[in-house]
Steps between C-alpha positions, in 0.01 A plus 500: 500500500610854442508765769157629394360144536383469139558147374775454245376309196846444349588175676874537439493839674271373775730208580799739499324734746414201719864388516615857567244552778599169661862616512401833655291314760781257588739793560268629777487176698713436810823324402440177691596158363145396408437823307836478324446141387130539415581831332757333273244242392235767449732720295587207271138393457359850445760576233436167333132578452584779257813346350315182402203694367734703277661176382153358428428797275821427309437125477537315172211259547166471677642221716792721609260791562279287726798361691636852569161634609457199731842571654400863541179392676697264726731789597198722576368228734841473665512879539161495672621227736808692610314831525245343733774336705681832535204720586358246746832465688591868526346786697173662392677797341603277206164326461298733274774533236564126519130423453483741205794323333352160588173602330692613192679163486160326515363726225804425280449127562136530392589698187769247406256211565250667267767537230583129536134398473440717194816372332410131518 
């Protein structure tokens, strides 16, 4: 989502903004071992959502396209998992931003699932 909360319809840009916002969120968290380790996983997964979607758009075949979109969806699900883990194990001050990012991960997963269904 952009700062003015209008949805972004360009999925490559939306996935980029998601990955960027995850990184900005992680930087705010207390530097304890759980946050560091979960943060590393979350950073990888959130970046992979967009990277694999971009690769899907450059794919050479329908089979390759579907595989990349499925990987992107898997990474969105993983992002949601780590976001929930982080916001539920930190103080309340990190909850609302974590929930917002979690909801965006779920929305991306739903969009990617829809793309997969329509591409079959």
